[in-house]
C-alpha positions as CSV (number, residue, x, y, z in Angstrom):
1,M,0.0,0.0,0.0
2,R,1.2,3.5,-0.7
3,D,-1.4,5.5,1.2
4,Q,-0.4,8.4,3.5
5,S,-2.6,7.7,6.5
6,T,-1.1,8.6,9.8
7,L,-3.6,6.2,11.3
8,R,-1.9,3.2,9.7
9,P,1.4,3.4,11.4
10,A,4.4,1.2,10.3
11,S,6.9,2.3,12.9
12,H,7.2,2.9,16.6
13,A,7.3,6.7,16.1
14,A,4.3,6.7,13.8
15,Q,2.4,4.5,16.3
16,S,3.1,7.0,19.1
17,I,1.7,9.8,16.8
18,A,-1.4,7.7,16.0
19,D,-2.0,7.0,19.7
20,L,-1.8,10.7,20.6
21,W,-4.2,11.4,17.7
22,W,-6.7,9.0,19.0
23,I,-6.4,10.4,22.5
24,L,-7.0,13.9,21.3
25,F,-9.9,12.7,19.1
26,V,-11.7,10.9,21.9
27,V,-11.3,13.8,24.3
28,S,-12.5,16.2,21.7
29,V,-15.6,14.1,21.0
30,V,-16.4,13.8,24.7
31,V,-16.0,17.6,25.3
32,F,-18.1,18.3,22.3
33,F,-21.0,16.2,23.5
34,V,-20.8,17.5,27.0
35,V,-20.9,21.1,25.8
36,V,-23.8,20.4,23.4
37,T,-25.7,18.6,26.2
38,L,-25.3,21.5,28.6
39,L,-26.4,23.9,25.9
40,F,-29.6,22.0,25.4
41,V,-30.2,21.8,29.1
42,A,-29.7,25.5,29.4
43,V,-32.1,26.2,26.6
44,L,-34.8,23.9,28.0
45,R,-34.5,25.4,31.5
46,R,-34.7,28.9,29.9
47,R,-37.9,28.0,28.1
48,A,-39.4,26.6,31.3
49,G,-39.2,30.1,32.7
50,G,-39.3,31.2,36.3
51,A,-36.7,33.3,38.2
52,P,-34.0,31.2,39.9
53,D,-33.8,31.5,43.7
54,R,-30.5,32.2,45.6
55,S,-29.7,28.6,46.3
56,T,-30.1,27.7,42.6
57,S,-27.8,30.7,41.6
58,R,-25.1,29.6,44.1
59,G,-25.3,26.0,42.7
60,A,-25.0,27.3,39.1
61,T,-22.0,29.5,40.1
62,K,-20.3,26.5,41.6
63,F,-21.1,24.3,38.6
64,V,-19.7,26.9,36.2
65,A,-16.5,27.2,38.3
66,V,-16.0,23.4,38.3
67,A,-17.1,22.6,34.8
68,G,-15.9,25.8,33.1
69,V,-12.5,26.2,34.9
70,I,-11.3,23.3,36.9
71,V,-12.2,20.4,34.6
72,P,-10.9,22.1,31.4
73,A,-7.7,23.0,33.2
74,I,-7.2,19.3,34.2
75,V,-8.0,18.1,30.7
76,V,-5.5,20.6,29.1
77,I,-2.8,19.6,31.6
78,L,-3.3,15.9,30.9
79,L,-3.2,16.4,27.1
80,F,-0.1,18.5,27.5
81,F,1.7,15.6,29.3
82,A,0.4,13.1,26.8
83,S,1.9,15.3,24.0
84,V,5.2,15.6,25.9
85,A,5.3,11.9,26.4
86,T,5.2,11.4,22.6
87,L,8.2,13.6,21.9
88,P,11.0,11.1,22.7
89,A,9.5,8.6,20.2
90,V,9.5,11.1,17.3
91,S,12.6,13.2,18.1
92,P,15.8,12.6,16.2
93,A,17.9,10.0,17.8
94,G,21.0,9.8,15.7
95,K,23.1,8.0,18.3
96,N,20.7,5.1,18.1
97,A,20.7,5.0,14.3
98,R,22.6,2.3,12.6
99,M,22.7,3.9,9.2
100,T,22.6,7.4,7.8
101,I,21.0,8.6,4.5
102,D,21.4,12.1,3.1
103,V,18.4,13.6,1.3
104,V,18.6,16.9,-0.6
105,G,15.3,18.6,-1.6
106,R,15.3,20.3,-5.0
107,Q,12.6,21.8,-7.3
108,W,11.0,19.3,-7.7
109,F,12.6,16.0,-6.8
110,W,14.6,14.4,-4.0
111,D,18.3,13.5,-4.2
112,V,19.1,10.5,-2.1
113,Y,22.7,9.6,-1.0
114,Y,24.1,6.5,0.7
115,R,27.6,5.6,2.1
116,N,28.9,9.2,2.6
117,R,27.4,10.3,-0.8
118,T,29.2,7.6,-2.9
119,I,25.8,6.1,-4.0
120,R,23.2,8.4,-5.4
121,T,19.6,7.7,-6.4
122,A,16.4,9.8,-6.6
123,N,12.9,9.9,-5.2
124,E,13.2,6.6,-3.5
125,I,14.6,5.9,0.0
126,H,15.3,2.2,0.6
127,I,15.7,1.2,4.2
128,P,16.1,-2.2,6.0
129,V,13.2,-3.3,8.1
130,G,13.8,-3.1,11.9
131,V,16.9,-0.9,11.6
132,P,16.8,2.7,12.8
133,V,17.9,4.9,9.9
134,E,18.7,8.5,10.3
135,I,17.5,10.6,7.4
136,R,19.5,13.9,7.2
137,V,17.8,16.5,5.1
138,T,18.8,19.8,3.5
139,S,17.8,21.9,0.5
140,E,19.6,23.3,-2.5
141,D,17.0,26.0,-3.4
142,V,13.9,26.8,-1.3
143,I,12.3,25.5,1.8
144,H,10.7,22.1,1.4
145,S,9.3,19.7,4.0
146,L,9.7,15.9,4.0
147,W,6.8,13.9,5.4
148,V,6.2,10.1,5.4
149,P,3.1,9.9,7.6
150,R,3.3,6.1,8.2
151,L,6.9,6.3,9.5
152,N,7.4,9.5,11.4
153,R,6.6,13.2,11.7
154,K,7.0,16.0,9.2
155,I,10.5,17.6,9.1
156,D,11.5,20.9,7.5
157,V,14.1,20.9,4.6
158,I,15.9,24.3,4.8
159,P,18.7,25.7,2.6
160,G,22.0,25.8,4.5
161,Q,20.7,23.8,7.5
162,T,20.7,20.0,8.1
163,N,17.7,18.5,10.0
164,A,17.2,14.9,10.9
165,V,14.5,12.3,11.5
166,V,14.6,8.6,12.1
167,F,12.8,6.0,10.1
168,D,12.5,2.6,11.8
169,A,10.0,0.5,9.8
170,D,8.6,-2.5,11.6
171,K,7.4,-4.3,8.5
172,P,8.3,-4.5,4.8
173,G,6.3,-2.2,2.5
174,I,6.2,0.8,0.3
175,F,5.3,4.0,2.1
176,R,4.5,7.2,0.2
177,G,5.9,10.5,1.3
178,Q,5.4,14.1,0.1
179,C,6.8,17.5,0.2
180,A,4.5,19.2,2.8
181,E,5.7,22.8,2.3
182,F,4.6,24.8,-0.7
183,C,7.8,25.2,-2.7
184,G,6.7,26.3,-6.1
185,V,4.5,25.5,-9.0
186,E,5.1,21.7,-8.9
187,H,5.0,21.3,-5.2
188,G,2.1,18.9,-5.5
189,L,4.1,16.6,-7.7
190,M,7.1,16.2,-5.4
191,A,6.5,12.8,-3.9
192,L,8.8,10.1,-2.8
193,L,8.6,6.5,-1.8
194,V,10.2,4.8,1.2
195,V,10.8,1.1,0.4
196,A,11.3,-0.9,3.6
197,Q,13.0,-4.3,2.7
198,P,14.2,-7.3,4.7
199,A,17.9,-6.9,5.5
200,P,19.2,-9.4,2.9
201,Q,17.1,-7.8,0.1
202,F,18.2,-4.3,1.1
203,D,21.8,-5.4,1.1
204,R,21.4,-6.8,-2.4
205,W,19.7,-3.5,-3.6
206,L,22.5,-1.4,-2.1
207,A,25.2,-3.6,-3.8
208,D,23.4,-3.2,-7.1
209,Q,23.3,0.6,-6.7
210,A,27.0,0.7,-6.1
211,E,27.7,-1.0,-9.4
212,P,28.3,1.4,-12.4
213,A,25.6,1.5,-15.1
214,P,26.3,-1.1,-17.8
215,K,27.9,0.4,-20.9
216,S,25.9,0.0,-24.1
217,P,25.3,1.8,-27.4
218,G,22.4,3.5,-25.7
219,L,24.8,5.6,-23.7
220,D,25.8,7.4,-26.9
221,A,22.2,8.3,-27.6
222,F,21.9,9.5,-24.0
223,V,24.9,11.8,-24.4
224,G,24.0,12.8,-28.0
225,A,20.5,13.9,-26.9
226,G,22.0,16.3,-24.4
227,C,20.7,14.4,-21.4
228,S,24.1,14.3,-19.7
229,G,24.0,18.0,-19.4
230,C,21.7,17.7,-16.5
231,H,21.5,14.0,-15.5
232,E,24.3,11.8,-14.2
233,I,24.8,8.1,-15.2
234,S,27.7,6.3,-13.4
235,G,30.3,5.4,-16.0
236,A,29.2,8.3,-18.3
237,P,32.0,10.7,-19.3
238,R,30.2,13.7,-18.0
239,K,29.0,14.3,-14.4
240,S,26.0,16.5,-13.6
241,R,24.0,16.9,-10.4
242,Y,21.5,19.4,-11.8
243,G,18.8,16.8,-12.4
244,P,18.0,13.4,-10.9
245,D,20.6,10.6,-11.1
246,L,19.5,8.1,-13.7
247,S,22.2,5.4,-13.2
248,H,19.6,2.7,-12.2
249,L,16.4,4.3,-13.4
250,G,15.0,1.0,-14.7
251,S,14.8,-0.3,-11.1
252,R,12.7,2.6,-9.8
253,L,9.0,2.5,-9.3
254,T,8.1,5.9,-10.5
255,I,9.5,8.8,-12.7
256,G,9.0,12.5,-12.2
257,A,9.1,12.3,-8.4
258,G,6.1,10.1,-8.2
259,T,4.3,11.7,-11.1
260,L,4.1,8.6,-13.3
261,T,4.7,4.9,-12.7
262,N,7.9,3.7,-14.4
263,T,6.8,2.0,-17.6
264,P,8.3,2.3,-21.1
265,E,5.1,4.0,-22.3
266,H,5.2,6.6,-19.5
267,L,8.9,7.2,-20.0
268,A,8.4,7.8,-23.7
269,D,5.5,10.2,-22.9
270,W,7.8,12.1,-20.6
271,L,10.6,12.4,-23.1
272,R,8.2,13.6,-25.8
273,N,6.9,16.5,-23.7
274,P,7.8,16.7,-20.0
275,Q,6.2,20.1,-19.6
276,R,2.8,18.6,-20.5
277,I,3.0,16.0,-17.8
278,K,4.7,18.2,-15.1
279,P,4.3,21.9,-16.1
280,G,7.1,24.1,-14.7
281,N,9.7,21.3,-14.2
282,K,13.2,22.2,-15.3
283,M,13.4,19.7,-18.1
284,P,12.7,21.4,-21.4
285,D,11.0,19.8,-24.4
286,L,14.0,18.6,-26.4
287,G,12.0,18.0,-29.6
288,L,13.5,14.5,-30.0
289,P,12.5,12.4,-33.0
290,E,10.5,9.3,-32.2
291,P,13.3,6.8,-33.1
292,E,15.7,8.6,-30.7
293,I,13.0,8.6,-28.0
294,Q,12.5,4.8,-28.3
295,A,16.3,4.3,-28.2
296,L,16.5,6.3,-25.0
297,V,13.6,4.4,-23.5
298,R,15.2,1.1,-24.2
299,Y,18.5,2.2,-22.7
300,L,17.1,3.9,-19.6
301,E,14.7,1.0,-18.8
302,S,17.7,-1.4,-19.1
303,L,19.5,0.4,-16.2
304,K,18.5,-1.9,-13.4
């Protein structure tokens, strides 16, 4: 599942957030019904008419003092402590993390780096199940915000500043995240996927990512079309970090930061006119002829 429901937690931190949400929800419902009930009682007594005597007035004053001041104060204090008790579970705990991943927000995609930035991918964060992973985030342009509701809280992605959050998935799965801070025209199409895998499967994936892209005649088409001016492919003569790394594009689940599923048909559509699919993104319409587009699709989809 790739839904973004906070109420379907897949980690200890997300479970703590969901528990707090349910506490706040139940208390809010109870308070709402109590207030509505008292309102109806007051209206009915008002309609019944009659001037209240002194004993009734004193009783009403005491009731207002208890129900209007003391009880709300106790409720607010209890909710405050419940919120504070949740903070340790969702706060960064880098000393407990057994792995670090660097994520850089850009307009409008996510750069993802492993092993001290020697391995680069885009728009997918792969993590091992049951292993606390510190996600360190920063931005290269404007303020973004990374949020994967089923794994942890929202975290700001700010130029010149590094923030951190810990993902510790308790089961395998694909968890959708999103930029949660308006960052420009394509803010809504700046998603990412967190793929939680069993440790052996994750180790194989990481080893595959460390391998250079296979050399083939398609690389010449890639360079000749001008793609290497913005995109990097390991083993290609030119390095560029302006656009997403495409070294292992064929193994990814989506293209365009979650805009389209990664299929040959969608990739061809993207190459024909990326501005139609994601208006405002920084890839221009290159006006490539159809045979060149198909050659690029075959090459890029082969990069597993």
